N, C-alpha and C positions, 0 to 999 in steps of 0.2 A: 578517617575523616574527623579531624579534631578541628579544623579550620571553621568558626562558627559565623563568618561572613555570609551575607545572602547576597548574591550576585544576580545581575540582570543581563541576558543575553539577547541581543536584538535578531531580527531574521537573517542578515546578513553573516553573523557569526554563527547563528544555528547551523545554517547551511554548511559553513566552513568547517564545522566539526563533524560533518557526516559525508565524507567521502564514499562514494558507492561500494568500492571494492572491500574496503574495512567495515562498513556498514552490514554488506550481505554477510561477511564472515561472521560479525558479531551476532547477526540474526540466527544463523545456522546453529552456532553455540547456544544462542538463547532459548530457541525452539528445542533443542535437544535436551537442555537442562531443566528447563520450565521455571515457573515463579507461580505466584498466588495471584489470580485475576479474578475478583468478583464480577457479579452481574453488573452491566451498566445502569445508572440510575437516569432515568427519563422524568423530567418534570416539565409540565406545559406552564407557559407564562401567557395569560390572559390581560389584555389592555383593550380598553373600550375603543371602538373604531379601528383595531388593527387586527390582522390575521394573527393567528394563535402561533406563539413562538415557542421555542424549545430550550431547555437547559439540559445539557448532557454531562454527567460525572463520571469519568472512566478511571478506576484507580487500578494499581498493581504494585505487588511489593515482592521482595526476595523471600525465598524460602527460608526457614529458620536456621539452617545449617550452611547456607551460603556466606562465602567469604565476603562478597560485597553487599553491604546490607542498605540498599536503597529502597525508598518508597516513593511513587511517583502518582500525581492525579492529573489528568487533562480535564479542562474545563471548556465546553464547547456551547456556544450559543448560535442556534439557527433562528433566524429572523426574516421570515417571507417579506414582511412589509417594507425591508431594506430596499427591495428592488425599486419602489417608487422614489425612494429618496437618493437613488444612485449610490449606495453605500452596500458594501459586501454583504451578502446575508448570511456568512458564517465567520465566526471569529473563534480562535482557539488558543488557549494558553496552557502551558504545562509547568507545573510546579514539581520540584524535586527536593526530597527530605532525606536526612538521615534517618534510617528505619530503627536505629538503636536509641537515639535521643529524641528524635521527633523534630529535630530542628530543620528549618528551612534552608536549603543550600542554594537553590538557583532557580530562577523562573526565565523561561525561555519561549521563543515563538512557535506556538503549538500548530499553527498551520504549516510552518516548514517541517517540524517534526512529523506530521501527518503526511504530507505529500512525499517526502523522502523516504520514509520507512514503508510506505505504500508501494512505491516504485521498486524499492530494495527487496521487499517481501517477494513481489512479482519475480524479480531477477533471481531470488533464491529457489523459487518453484522452477524456473527454468534451468538453472543449475542442476537440480535434482530429477527433472523430468524430461527437458528438451534433448534432442540429439547433439552429441558434443561437436558435430560439424555443421551446425545450424549457422547459416549466413545472411539469411534475409529476414528482415523484421517489418510487419505491418502493424502500425499504430492506428487504432481506431480510436479518434477523440484528442484533440490537440488542446486540451486544457493544462490546468496547473500540473496535474499527475501525469497526463499523456505527454507534456513536453520533457518530462524527466526519463521517461522510458528508455529512449535510445542510449543515453549514458549509463543507466543501470544495467542495461543488457550486455552492452560492450564490456562491462566489467566481469562477464561470466561466459561470453560466448563469442567467437570471432566474426561479429556482425560487419558485413561488408556494404550492404544497401539498406536504407530505411525507406519504408513506403508509408505515406500519411494520408489518412481520410478523416474528414470531420463534416458533420452536417452544415457547418459554417465554412464553406472553401477558403475563405479569407484567412480563418484560424489555421487551416492546413497549410496554406501558402507560407504564413509567418513562421510556423515552426520549421518549414523545409528551408527557407532562406537562412533561418539561424544555424541549421545543420551544415548547409553548404558552406556558409561563411566559416566555419570551423573544420573544413576539409573533409565532411562526412558526406558520402554520396547519398542523396535523399530525393524523392520526389513525390508530387502530389498525385493521388490516384482518383480518377472518375468513377471507374467501374469497380465497385467493392467486391463483388462476388469472382470477378476474374483475379482481382489482386489476393483474395484470400486463397484462391487455387493454385497460387504461384508462389507461396510464401512459406518458410520454414517454421516460423512463430508469428503467432496472430495474437495481439494484445488489445483488448477493449478496456478504455478507461471512460465509460460514458455513464450517463443517467437514463438509459434507454428504457423504455416500458415495452417496446416491440423489439424481437430479436434482430441483431445486425449481423449476426454469424449464422450461417445456415450450413448445416451438415452436408448437404448435397454438394457444396463448394469445397469441402475440405479434402486435401489430398492425404494419402499414407505418409505416416512420419511426421505429420505436423505437431506441434505444440500449441494449444489453446490457452490464454490466460485470461481470465476476466476479474477485473479489480475495480470496476466502476460502481454498477448496480448494486444496491446494497439493502433492499426491502423485499418483502415478498411479491410486491406488485410490479418490480422492475426486473427487466432481464436483457441480456445481451446476446444469448445464443438461444437457438431453438432445441426441440426435443432431440432431434435426430443427432445434433452434434454432442450431446451428453451421452445418449445411448451407444454410439458408436466409439466412445473414448474410454481410456484407463483413467478414471477421476479421482482427484484429490482435493481436499480443502485446506484452508490455513488453519482453522480451528472447527470443532464441532459447532460452534454457533451458526456456521454457514448453512447447516441444515435446516434451520427454521428462520434464518433471516433472508436467504437469498432466493430470490424468485427464480434464478436459473436451476435450482434445485427443488424448491418448495413446488413450484408448478408441475414439473414431470413427475415427481413423486406422489403428489396428490391425484394426479391424472392417471396414475398407473402405468405410465410410461417405463420407469426404472424404480427399483426398491431402494431403501436407503442403504443396502448392502452393496449396490453398484457403487457407492462412493467408499473407496477403499481403505482410506486413511487421511491423516493430517500432516501438516508440516513436521511436527513432532515426531511422528512415526518415521517419516522419511529421514529427517536429520539424525535421529537416534539410531538408524539402522535397522529398524524393526520391520520395515516394509522395503520392497525394492520398487523404484519408480518405473522407468522405461525398462522393459524386457526384450523388446526387438527394435530394430531401426523403422521398420513398417508401422508400428502402431501408433494410434493417435492419443496424445496424452491431453488431459484437461485439468487445469487449476483453478479454482474458484476462491476468492479471498474477500472477506468482510471486513478485515481490520481487526487488530488485537491489542489490548492494553499490554501484553508482553512486549509487542512490537515497539509501541511507545516507550516503555520503560528501558528497552535495549538502547533505543536511539538517544533518549535523554541522558542515561547514564554515560553514553559515549560522547556526547557533546560536553558534558561536566568534565569528564576526565581528559578531554583534549585540551581544556583551559585550566585544569586545576593547578598544573605545575607552576610554581610562582614565577619562573621566566616568561610563562606564556600569557600572564594576566597583565593587563595594563589599565589605565584609567579610561581609556577610550573604547576598549573592548568589553571588559567585564566590570561594571560599576557597582560599588556597594549600593544597595537599596536604602533610602531613608525611611524610616517607619516613624509616623507621628501619631 
């Protein structure tokens, strides 16, 4: 990493540098090897006459003996007041550094980093937990992340049919049309409980505060994947869904950040020991994921600075070769 140029990568090129199959592979290696991930920094931003906004800083860097010495920081602003201005409420930027020299290497679209690594982390969970013959996928939530789930899962399982449900039917219809136009068999579902009972893999990418996945609907052999709700007050599955499952998380932070786990544990429905391990445990081979075809597996993710760093490093490397860099893709930043 001797090139001192500081490059800017827009959303389109950030996405182009993160094809799902390669990203899932990179994440599996990344979780197995680990890196340094400090606690997130949360800062409240108060403005007169405005709802309180939040600034999040999410750093991660390579371990001392790693060959690739990268350091990265994701900066996220969450501004509830933007809804009244018809402006996105969440903006994210990722800055990648040379961890040895401290030099800035690349600034890229943090929203794309987050959405694609979230979908790819879910797909990695499915690679390690879902039945190998899983062919049907139900996507609950057709937003930015939900719309990426079909492509991410098709990179790891032979998905033949995608069903989509959203609290706003028009959002589900839009995603289904997009999938159909690409030759993927997809349909909008109206009866969510019936759809859950008929599906091999159920993925929820919502901000629900009440469960949308109920244990009574889940059939044997199903893989449940929860990647939306991310606070103790949010949840996408009920107590029964967790209690009946072989459960794993992306990182230990999920145990105190995710309502899907916090609420049933605090309520005495299950103990912390019911959560068998993390993606690192699975990727490293310390734990076995699925043990029988009939068991129900359950994966809860709240996001990780490790996954951000893996994705950012991948984007940088995909454009770092001199013949891949052009003035229209990666432009040197002007610093004044």
